[in-house]
The first five atom37 places (N, CA, C, CB, O) and aatype in JSON, in Angstrom:
{
  "aatype": [12, 16, 14, 10, 13, 3, 14, 7, 10, 5, 14, 6, 1, 16, 0, 10, 0, 17, 5, 1, 16, 4, 10, 0, 13, 10, 0, 7, 15, 10, 19, 0, 10, 1, 19, 10, 14, 14, 9, 10, 7, 14, 17, 15, 10, 10, 10, 15, 12, 0, 7, 19, 10, 6, 0, 19, 10, 10, 10, 15, 19, 19, 1, 1, 1, 18, 10, 1, 8, 8, 5, 9, 10, 0, 16, 14, 3, 7, 14, 14, 15, 1, 19, 7, 3, 7, 1, 10, 14, 0, 0, 10, 7, 16, 15, 0, 19, 13, 0, 7, 9, 19, 15, 10, 19, 15, 19, 10, 15, 9, 1, 16],
  "atom_mask": [
    [1, 1, 1, 1, 1],
    [1, 1, 1, 1, 1],
    [1, 1, 1, 1, 1],
    [1, 1, 1, 1, 1],
    [1, 1, 1, 1, 1],
    [1, 1, 1, 1, 1],
    [1, 1, 1, 1, 1],
    [1, 1, 1, 0, 1],
    [1, 1, 1, 1, 1],
    [1, 1, 1, 1, 1],
    [1, 1, 1, 1, 1],
    [1, 1, 1, 1, 1],
    [1, 1, 1, 1, 1],
    [1, 1, 1, 1, 1],
    [1, 1, 1, 1, 1],
    [1, 1, 1, 1, 1],
    [1, 1, 1, 1, 1],
    [1, 1, 1, 1, 1],
    [1, 1, 1, 1, 1],
    [1, 1, 1, 1, 1],
    [1, 1, 1, 1, 1],
    [1, 1, 1, 1, 1],
    [1, 1, 1, 1, 1],
    [1, 1, 1, 1, 1],
    [1, 1, 1, 1, 1],
    [1, 1, 1, 1, 1],
    [1, 1, 1, 1, 1],
    [1, 1, 1, 0, 1],
    [1, 1, 1, 1, 1],
    [1, 1, 1, 1, 1],
    [1, 1, 1, 1, 1],
    [1, 1, 1, 1, 1],
    [1, 1, 1, 1, 1],
    [1, 1, 1, 1, 1],
    [1, 1, 1, 1, 1],
    [1, 1, 1, 1, 1],
    [1, 1, 1, 1, 1],
    [1, 1, 1, 1, 1],
    [1, 1, 1, 1, 1],
    [1, 1, 1, 1, 1],
    [1, 1, 1, 0, 1],
    [1, 1, 1, 1, 1],
    [1, 1, 1, 1, 1],
    [1, 1, 1, 1, 1],
    [1, 1, 1, 1, 1],
    [1, 1, 1, 1, 1],
    [1, 1, 1, 1, 1],
    [1, 1, 1, 1, 1],
    [1, 1, 1, 1, 1],
    [1, 1, 1, 1, 1],
    [1, 1, 1, 0, 1],
    [1, 1, 1, 1, 1],
    [1, 1, 1, 1, 1],
    [1, 1, 1, 1, 1],
    [1, 1, 1, 1, 1],
    [1, 1, 1, 1, 1],
    [1, 1, 1, 1, 1],
    [1, 1, 1, 1, 1],
    [1, 1, 1, 1, 1],
    [1, 1, 1, 1, 1],
    [1, 1, 1, 1, 1],
    [1, 1, 1, 1, 1],
    [1, 1, 1, 1, 1],
    [1, 1, 1, 1, 1],
    [1, 1, 1, 1, 1],
    [1, 1, 1, 1, 1],
    [1, 1, 1, 1, 1],
    [1, 1, 1, 1, 1],
    [1, 1, 1, 1, 1],
    [1, 1, 1, 1, 1],
    [1, 1, 1, 1, 1],
    [1, 1, 1, 1, 1],
    [1, 1, 1, 1, 1],
    [1, 1, 1, 1, 1],
    [1, 1, 1, 1, 1],
    [1, 1, 1, 1, 1],
    [1, 1, 1, 1, 1],
    [1, 1, 1, 0, 1],
    [1, 1, 1, 1, 1],
    [1, 1, 1, 1, 1],
    [1, 1, 1, 1, 1],
    [1, 1, 1, 1, 1],
    [1, 1, 1, 1, 1],
    [1, 1, 1, 0, 1],
    [1, 1, 1, 1, 1],
    [1, 1, 1, 0, 1],
    [1, 1, 1, 1, 1],
    [1, 1, 1, 1, 1],
    [1, 1, 1, 1, 1],
    [1, 1, 1, 1, 1],
    [1, 1, 1, 1, 1],
    [1, 1, 1, 1, 1],
    [1, 1, 1, 0, 1],
    [1, 1, 1, 1, 1],
    [1, 1, 1, 1, 1],
    [1, 1, 1, 1, 1],
    [1, 1, 1, 1, 1],
    [1, 1, 1, 1, 1],
    [1, 1, 1, 1, 1],
    [1, 1, 1, 0, 1],
    [1, 1, 1, 1, 1],
    [1, 1, 1, 1, 1],
    [1, 1, 1, 1, 1],
    [1, 1, 1, 1, 1],
    [1, 1, 1, 1, 1],
    [1, 1, 1, 1, 1],
    [1, 1, 1, 1, 1],
    [1, 1, 1, 1, 1],
    [1, 1, 1, 1, 1],
    [1, 1, 1, 1, 1],
    [1, 1, 1, 1, 1],
    [1, 1, 1, 1, 1]
  ],
  "atom_positions": [
    [[78.76, 147.59, 68.37], [78.35, 146.31, 68.61], [79.14, 145.72, 69.4], [78.2, 145.61, 67.59], [80.34, 145.93, 69.19]],
    [[78.82, 144.89, 70.45], [79.64, 144.33, 71.37], [80.3, 143.11, 71.06], [78.98, 144.17, 72.41], [79.46, 142.31, 70.65]],
    [[81.27, 142.69, 71.08], [81.69, 141.03, 70.56], [81.0, 140.2, 71.53], [83.5, 140.56, 70.6], [80.54, 140.5, 72.64]],
    [[81.02, 138.78, 70.72], [80.27, 137.77, 71.5], [80.75, 137.53, 72.78], [80.23, 136.56, 70.87], [80.09, 137.43, 73.82]],
    [[82.25, 137.42, 72.6], [83.08, 136.76, 73.83], [84.36, 137.57, 73.7], [83.38, 134.95, 73.72], [84.64, 138.14, 72.64]],
    [[85.13, 137.62, 74.81], [86.48, 138.41, 74.86], [87.57, 137.13, 74.33], [86.85, 139.09, 76.68], [87.89, 136.12, 74.96]],
    [[87.98, 137.55, 73.04], [88.86, 136.44, 72.49], [90.21, 136.05, 73.25], [89.25, 136.85, 71.1], [90.91, 135.05, 73.09]],
    [[90.4, 137.29, 74.25], [91.72, 136.77, 74.97], [91.86, 135.96, 76.03], [0.0, 0.0, 0.0], [92.93, 135.8, 76.61]],
    [[90.59, 135.32, 76.4], [90.53, 134.66, 77.83], [90.36, 133.31, 77.6], [89.38, 135.16, 78.79], [90.81, 132.89, 76.53]],
    [[89.8, 132.52, 78.35], [89.63, 131.26, 78.36], [90.44, 130.19, 77.29], [88.32, 131.21, 78.23], [91.54, 129.67, 77.46]],
    [[89.66, 130.08, 76.33], [89.81, 129.52, 75.3], [91.63, 129.85, 74.59], [88.47, 130.07, 74.46], [92.33, 128.93, 74.16]],
    [[91.93, 130.77, 74.62], [93.5, 130.76, 74.15], [94.43, 130.56, 75.12], [93.95, 132.0, 73.55], [95.62, 130.37, 74.86]],
    [[93.93, 130.58, 76.36], [95.0, 130.08, 77.69], [94.66, 128.79, 77.8], [94.82, 130.82, 79.29], [95.56, 128.21, 78.41]],
    [[93.59, 127.9, 77.44], [93.62, 126.53, 77.66], [94.36, 125.94, 76.55], [92.28, 125.96, 77.81], [95.1, 125.0, 76.85]],
    [[94.32, 126.31, 75.3], [95.25, 126.09, 74.44], [96.42, 126.25, 74.33], [95.06, 126.4, 73.77], [97.04, 125.35, 73.76]],
    [[97.07, 127.27, 74.77], [98.23, 127.39, 75.51], [98.88, 126.75, 76.18], [98.22, 127.98, 76.06], [100.09, 126.61, 75.97]],
    [[98.13, 126.08, 77.33], [98.16, 125.36, 78.22], [98.53, 123.77, 77.87], [97.01, 125.6, 78.8], [99.38, 123.06, 78.4]],
    [[97.66, 123.48, 76.86], [97.76, 122.13, 76.31], [98.96, 121.96, 75.29], [96.42, 121.78, 75.61], [99.59, 120.94, 75.03]],
    [[99.11, 123.28, 74.78], [100.62, 123.35, 73.97], [101.88, 123.06, 74.72], [100.89, 124.81, 73.42], [102.79, 122.34, 74.3]],
    [[101.85, 123.74, 75.96], [102.94, 123.59, 76.78], [103.11, 122.39, 77.39], [102.95, 124.46, 77.66], [104.27, 122.05, 77.64]],
    [[102.09, 121.58, 77.72], [101.81, 120.08, 78.19], [102.29, 118.98, 77.05], [100.1, 119.88, 78.48], [102.8, 117.88, 77.25]],
    [[101.99, 119.58, 75.87], [102.17, 118.6, 74.78], [103.72, 118.71, 74.37], [101.12, 118.93, 73.48], [104.31, 117.75, 73.89]],
    [[104.25, 119.8, 74.57], [105.59, 120.16, 74.27], [106.49, 119.74, 75.45], [105.7, 121.66, 73.99], [107.69, 119.7, 75.18]],
    [[106.15, 119.42, 76.65], [106.87, 119.19, 77.85], [107.0, 117.53, 77.68], [106.02, 119.79, 79.31], [108.06, 116.93, 77.81]],
    [[105.81, 116.95, 77.38], [105.75, 115.51, 76.77], [106.54, 115.01, 76.07], [104.88, 115.28, 76.12], [107.06, 113.91, 76.24]],
    [[106.82, 116.16, 74.73], [107.83, 115.77, 73.67], [109.32, 115.82, 74.31], [107.72, 116.81, 72.36], [110.24, 115.03, 74.12]],
    [[109.29, 116.86, 75.01], [111.12, 116.98, 75.33], [111.22, 115.97, 76.4], [111.84, 118.71, 76.01], [112.38, 115.58, 76.56]],
    [[110.2, 115.36, 77.3], [110.18, 114.23, 78.07], [110.68, 112.91, 77.52], [0.0, 0.0, 0.0], [111.48, 112.15, 78.06]],
    [[110.0, 112.77, 76.23], [110.22, 111.5, 75.4], [111.65, 111.57, 74.79], [109.1, 111.34, 74.2], [112.36, 110.57, 74.75]],
    [[112.06, 112.83, 74.31], [113.41, 112.93, 73.76], [114.3, 112.84, 74.81], [113.66, 114.15, 72.99], [115.32, 112.22, 74.53]],
    [[114.22, 113.31, 76.05], [115.17, 112.94, 77.09], [115.24, 111.34, 77.36], [114.74, 113.7, 78.42], [116.33, 110.77, 77.48]],
    [[114.25, 110.8, 77.41], [114.2, 109.43, 77.51], [114.94, 108.63, 76.62], [113.02, 109.06, 77.42], [115.64, 107.71, 77.04]],
    [[114.81, 108.94, 75.32], [115.6, 108.7, 74.19], [117.32, 108.67, 74.51], [115.17, 109.87, 73.14], [118.13, 107.76, 74.3]],
    [[117.47, 109.68, 74.93], [119.19, 109.9, 75.41], [119.38, 109.23, 76.77], [119.71, 111.69, 75.63], [120.39, 108.55, 76.94]],
    [[118.53, 109.37, 77.67], [118.79, 108.52, 79.1], [118.67, 107.1, 79.06], [117.8, 108.91, 80.2], [119.57, 106.46, 79.59]],
    [[117.65, 106.45, 78.5], [117.08, 105.13, 78.77], [117.83, 103.87, 78.04], [115.59, 105.2, 78.32], [117.69, 102.7, 78.39]],
    [[118.61, 104.33, 77.02], [119.13, 103.15, 76.04], [120.04, 102.24, 77.07], [120.16, 103.81, 74.57], [119.72, 101.05, 77.09]],
    [[120.86, 102.52, 77.71], [121.91, 101.89, 78.55], [120.98, 100.77, 79.64], [122.87, 103.26, 79.47], [121.45, 99.78, 80.19]],
    [[119.54, 101.28, 79.74], [118.71, 100.46, 80.66], [117.97, 99.58, 79.96], [117.83, 101.22, 81.49], [118.11, 98.37, 80.18]],
    [[117.18, 99.98, 79.14], [116.27, 99.23, 78.47], [116.79, 98.81, 77.22], [115.1, 99.91, 78.32], [116.1, 97.95, 76.65]],
    [[117.65, 99.12, 76.73], [118.35, 98.56, 75.3], [117.3, 99.13, 74.4], [0.0, 0.0, 0.0], [116.74, 100.21, 74.55]],
    [[117.08, 98.07, 73.21], [116.15, 98.56, 72.13], [114.76, 99.1, 72.7], [115.87, 97.37, 71.09], [114.14, 99.83, 71.94]],
    [[114.25, 98.84, 73.82], [112.92, 98.87, 74.0], [112.82, 100.43, 74.52], [112.38, 97.66, 75.03], [111.73, 101.01, 74.52]],
    [[113.89, 101.01, 74.91], [113.87, 102.66, 74.92], [113.59, 103.36, 73.62], [115.27, 103.25, 75.37], [112.94, 104.4, 73.64]],
    [[114.09, 102.8, 72.36], [113.67, 103.53, 71.49], [112.36, 103.54, 70.98], [114.35, 103.41, 70.72], [111.9, 104.5, 70.36]],
    [[111.57, 102.23, 71.28], [110.08, 101.99, 71.16], [109.27, 103.0, 72.22], [109.74, 100.32, 71.52], [108.27, 103.59, 71.81]],
    [[109.65, 103.14, 73.35], [109.41, 103.87, 74.37], [109.13, 105.3, 73.93], [110.46, 103.73, 75.27], [108.02, 105.83, 73.91]],
    [[110.38, 105.88, 73.54], [110.67, 106.9, 73.39], [109.87, 107.53, 71.94], [112.08, 106.82, 73.49], [109.44, 108.69, 71.91]],
    [[109.77, 106.72, 70.94], [108.95, 107.23, 69.7], [107.66, 107.33, 70.0], [109.02, 106.39, 68.49], [106.99, 108.28, 69.61]],
    [[107.06, 106.15, 70.89], [105.64, 106.39, 71.12], [105.28, 107.58, 71.89], [105.09, 105.29, 71.76], [104.16, 108.07, 71.84]],
    [[106.24, 108.03, 72.6], [105.9, 109.46, 73.18], [105.99, 110.43, 72.22], [0.0, 0.0, 0.0], [104.94, 111.06, 72.05]],
    [[106.89, 110.73, 71.58], [106.84, 111.68, 70.38], [105.86, 111.58, 69.4], [107.95, 111.62, 69.69], [105.42, 112.54, 68.76]],
    [[105.49, 110.31, 69.27], [104.13, 110.27, 68.28], [103.14, 110.74, 69.04], [103.64, 108.82, 67.7], [102.47, 111.7, 68.67]],
    [[102.93, 110.15, 70.15], [101.57, 110.76, 71.12], [101.62, 112.15, 71.2], [101.52, 110.27, 72.75], [100.59, 112.8, 71.05]],
    [[102.67, 112.67, 71.42], [102.89, 114.35, 71.71], [102.48, 115.01, 70.32], [104.72, 114.84, 72.13], [101.62, 115.88, 70.39]],
    [[103.0, 114.68, 69.02], [102.86, 115.01, 68.01], [101.27, 115.2, 67.68], [103.6, 114.19, 67.32], [100.79, 116.23, 67.21]],
    [[100.52, 113.98, 68.02], [99.24, 113.88, 67.56], [98.33, 114.65, 68.68], [98.86, 112.34, 67.31], [97.26, 115.18, 68.38]],
    [[98.85, 114.64, 69.95], [98.05, 115.52, 70.98], [98.16, 116.92, 70.25], [98.74, 115.53, 72.67], [97.13, 117.53, 69.98]],
    [[99.2, 117.36, 69.99], [99.26, 118.89, 69.44], [98.38, 119.32, 68.34], [100.62, 119.21, 68.93], [97.83, 120.42, 68.26]],
    [[98.26, 118.06, 67.26], [97.28, 118.34, 66.16], [95.67, 118.44, 66.63], [97.46, 117.16, 65.08], [94.8, 119.16, 66.14]],
    [[95.55, 117.52, 67.69], [94.2, 117.25, 68.07], [93.83, 118.5, 68.82], [94.02, 115.9, 68.93], [92.73, 119.01, 68.6]],
    [[94.81, 119.13, 69.87], [94.61, 120.12, 70.47], [94.26, 121.67, 69.68], [95.69, 120.06, 71.23], [93.53, 122.57, 70.09]],
    [[95.1, 121.6, 68.36], [94.83, 122.85, 67.58], [93.58, 122.52, 67.03], [95.91, 123.23, 66.47], [92.9, 123.55, 66.95]],
    [[92.95, 121.47, 66.59], [91.7, 121.12, 65.99], [90.49, 121.58, 66.91], [91.68, 119.58, 65.72], [89.48, 122.18, 66.55]],
    [[90.83, 121.15, 68.22], [89.81, 121.47, 69.11], [89.79, 122.83, 69.54], [89.88, 120.67, 70.18], [88.68, 123.32, 69.76]],
    [[90.76, 123.49, 69.68], [90.82, 124.85, 69.74], [90.09, 125.9, 68.82], [92.01, 125.05, 69.67], [89.66, 126.96, 69.27]],
    [[89.98, 125.54, 67.55], [89.57, 126.04, 66.3], [88.13, 125.77, 66.3], [90.3, 125.42, 65.11], [87.33, 126.63, 65.93]],
    [[87.76, 124.52, 66.75], [86.34, 124.01, 66.9], [85.78, 125.0, 67.82], [86.19, 122.48, 67.46], [84.85, 125.74, 67.52]],
    [[86.45, 125.0, 69.11], [85.67, 125.81, 70.31], [85.58, 127.13, 69.82], [86.44, 125.84, 71.81], [84.45, 127.61, 69.67]],
    [[86.77, 127.93, 69.51], [86.55, 129.43, 68.79], [85.35, 129.54, 68.09], [87.64, 129.82, 67.72], [84.48, 130.37, 68.36]],
    [[85.28, 128.56, 67.02], [84.15, 128.67, 66.17], [82.88, 128.69, 66.96], [84.13, 127.57, 65.2], [82.11, 129.65, 66.88]],
    [[82.7, 127.89, 67.55], [81.48, 127.84, 68.55], [81.09, 129.17, 69.23], [81.81, 126.84, 69.72], [80.03, 129.79, 69.15]],
    [[82.12, 129.43, 69.86], [81.93, 130.72, 70.62], [81.7, 132.15, 69.65], [83.3, 130.9, 71.57], [81.1, 133.15, 70.03]],
    [[82.12, 132.02, 68.74], [82.08, 133.0, 67.84], [80.46, 133.26, 67.04], [83.25, 132.58, 66.85], [80.0, 134.26, 66.48]],
    [[79.91, 131.95, 67.26], [78.55, 132.07, 66.7], [77.51, 132.88, 67.6], [78.02, 130.65, 66.45], [77.54, 133.08, 68.81]],
    [[76.65, 133.23, 66.7], [75.56, 134.19, 67.4], [74.63, 133.53, 68.27], [74.68, 134.93, 66.39], [74.09, 134.16, 69.17]],
    [[74.37, 132.12, 68.06], [73.53, 131.47, 69.06], [74.32, 130.92, 70.41], [72.82, 130.29, 68.33], [73.71, 130.48, 71.39]],
    [[75.7, 130.99, 70.33], [76.31, 130.92, 71.85], [76.45, 129.66, 71.78], [0.0, 0.0, 0.0], [75.83, 129.0, 70.94]],
    [[77.39, 129.06, 72.74], [77.83, 127.71, 73.04], [77.02, 126.85, 73.48], [78.7, 127.66, 73.83], [76.3, 127.18, 74.43]],
    [[76.92, 125.39, 72.86], [75.82, 124.57, 73.42], [76.24, 124.28, 74.88], [75.58, 123.18, 72.57], [77.19, 124.87, 75.39]],
    [[75.52, 123.39, 75.54], [75.43, 123.3, 76.93], [76.92, 122.18, 77.23], [73.69, 122.63, 77.41], [77.56, 122.2, 78.29]],
    [[77.16, 121.51, 76.35], [78.5, 120.58, 76.36], [79.17, 120.72, 75.04], [78.18, 118.94, 76.6], [78.62, 120.49, 73.96]],
    [[80.46, 121.13, 75.2], [81.31, 121.45, 74.18], [82.22, 120.4, 73.89], [81.98, 122.6, 74.44], [82.29, 120.06, 72.71]],
    [[82.91, 119.83, 74.68], [84.03, 118.58, 74.8], [83.86, 117.47, 75.6], [0.0, 0.0, 0.0], [82.86, 117.32, 76.3]],
    [[84.8, 116.64, 75.55], [84.74, 115.75, 76.43], [86.26, 115.24, 77.18], [84.03, 114.72, 75.73], [87.31, 115.74, 76.78]],
    [[86.24, 114.36, 78.15], [87.45, 114.38, 78.98], [88.4, 113.46, 78.4], [0.0, 0.0, 0.0], [89.38, 113.12, 79.07]],
    [[88.16, 112.84, 76.75], [89.04, 112.0, 76.45], [90.54, 112.73, 76.06], [88.42, 111.2, 75.38], [91.42, 111.87, 75.96]],
    [[90.82, 113.54, 75.91], [92.06, 113.86, 75.66], [92.83, 113.98, 76.76], [92.12, 114.87, 74.96], [93.97, 113.51, 76.64]],
    [[92.51, 114.57, 77.97], [93.29, 114.63, 79.44], [93.5, 113.18, 79.86], [92.36, 115.46, 80.71], [94.54, 112.79, 80.4]],
    [[92.6, 112.53, 79.63], [92.81, 111.13, 80.13], [93.67, 110.27, 79.24], [91.48, 110.44, 80.28], [94.31, 109.34, 79.74]],
    [[93.74, 110.56, 77.84], [94.87, 109.7, 77.06], [96.18, 110.34, 77.49], [94.72, 109.73, 75.31], [97.14, 109.58, 77.63]],
    [[96.32, 111.48, 77.67], [97.64, 112.24, 78.12], [98.31, 111.71, 79.25], [97.39, 113.65, 78.47], [99.45, 111.3, 79.46]],
    [[97.13, 111.84, 80.04], [97.21, 111.37, 81.81], [97.9, 109.79, 81.83], [0.0, 0.0, 0.0], [98.93, 109.36, 82.33]],
    [[96.93, 109.22, 81.12], [97.19, 107.75, 81.05], [98.65, 107.33, 80.5], [96.11, 107.13, 80.11], [99.35, 106.47, 81.05]],
    [[98.94, 107.92, 79.56], [100.26, 107.43, 78.54], [101.32, 108.05, 79.43], [100.32, 108.14, 76.71], [102.38, 107.44, 79.58]],
    [[101.08, 109.4, 80.15], [102.32, 109.89, 80.56], [102.62, 108.88, 82.12], [102.16, 111.77, 80.78], [103.75, 108.55, 82.49]],
    [[101.38, 108.54, 82.83], [101.93, 107.5, 83.97], [102.65, 106.47, 83.42], [100.84, 106.82, 84.82], [103.83, 106.33, 83.73]],
    [[102.05, 105.62, 82.56], [102.57, 104.41, 81.97], [103.84, 104.44, 81.91], [102.12, 104.13, 80.77], [104.67, 103.73, 82.47]],
    [[104.01, 105.71, 80.84], [105.63, 105.93, 80.55], [106.49, 105.95, 81.83], [105.92, 107.41, 79.78], [107.47, 105.2, 81.94]],
    [[106.14, 106.77, 82.73], [106.89, 106.92, 83.71], [107.02, 105.86, 84.83], [0.0, 0.0, 0.0], [107.92, 105.83, 85.67]],
    [[106.01, 105.02, 84.73], [106.09, 103.69, 85.67], [106.99, 102.67, 85.04], [104.59, 102.96, 85.9], [107.55, 101.77, 85.66]],
    [[107.11, 102.94, 83.47], [107.84, 101.78, 83.09], [109.43, 102.23, 83.24], [107.4, 101.3, 81.54], [110.35, 101.45, 83.46]],
    [[109.51, 103.51, 83.07], [110.88, 104.09, 82.97], [111.6, 104.09, 84.59], [110.72, 105.74, 82.28], [112.75, 103.81, 84.9]],
    [[110.54, 104.48, 85.39], [111.09, 104.21, 87.24], [111.38, 102.97, 87.27], [109.91, 104.44, 88.63], [112.52, 102.76, 87.66]],
    [[110.67, 101.86, 86.94], [110.92, 100.26, 87.25], [112.1, 100.15, 86.62], [109.82, 99.1, 86.68], [112.97, 99.57, 87.28]],
    [[112.46, 100.61, 85.29], [113.59, 100.3, 84.76], [114.71, 100.43, 85.2], [113.66, 100.68, 83.91], [115.57, 99.55, 85.14]],
    [[114.94, 101.9, 85.88], [115.76, 102.35, 86.38], [116.01, 101.89, 87.8], [115.57, 103.46, 86.19], [117.11, 101.72, 88.33]],
    [[114.88, 101.72, 88.3], [115.25, 101.19, 89.62], [115.79, 99.64, 89.91], [114.05, 101.38, 90.39], [116.31, 99.24, 90.95]],
    [[115.56, 98.91, 88.78], [115.95, 97.65, 88.72], [117.29, 97.38, 88.14], [115.04, 97.01, 88.06], [117.62, 96.31, 87.62]],
    [[118.08, 98.48, 88.29], [119.33, 98.29, 87.95], [120.32, 97.69, 88.87], [119.73, 99.39, 87.6], [120.32, 98.21, 89.98]],
    [[121.06, 96.85, 88.73], [122.0, 96.31, 89.87], [123.28, 96.99, 89.98], [122.34, 94.84, 89.69], [123.97, 96.96, 88.96]],
    [[123.61, 97.44, 90.74], [124.97, 97.86, 90.3], [126.08, 97.03, 91.11], [125.15, 99.47, 90.54], [127.28, 97.23, 90.9]]
  ]
}
């Protein structure tokens, strides 16, 4: 009997890519916590903790999403025509751009 899908292909690579992205976001948030306090003061803690919280939440969402997709692919009926949506990439992209803009504006506004 042949397997329904190759378990080493796209779902696992996608899940690993999302995990790397979330971990990079987490690392960037922690670096911001170290670098931004002289510039933003107490706001840097809020910005960094928001990034850390979002990274942890996204890691849990990515894990649940991977398990759901794996279960769908393992069913004999095959995958439905539409499995997921684009809210996860949009949320991560929007928040990363927002945090980057806030940090960049703050750093560039320093008067020497």
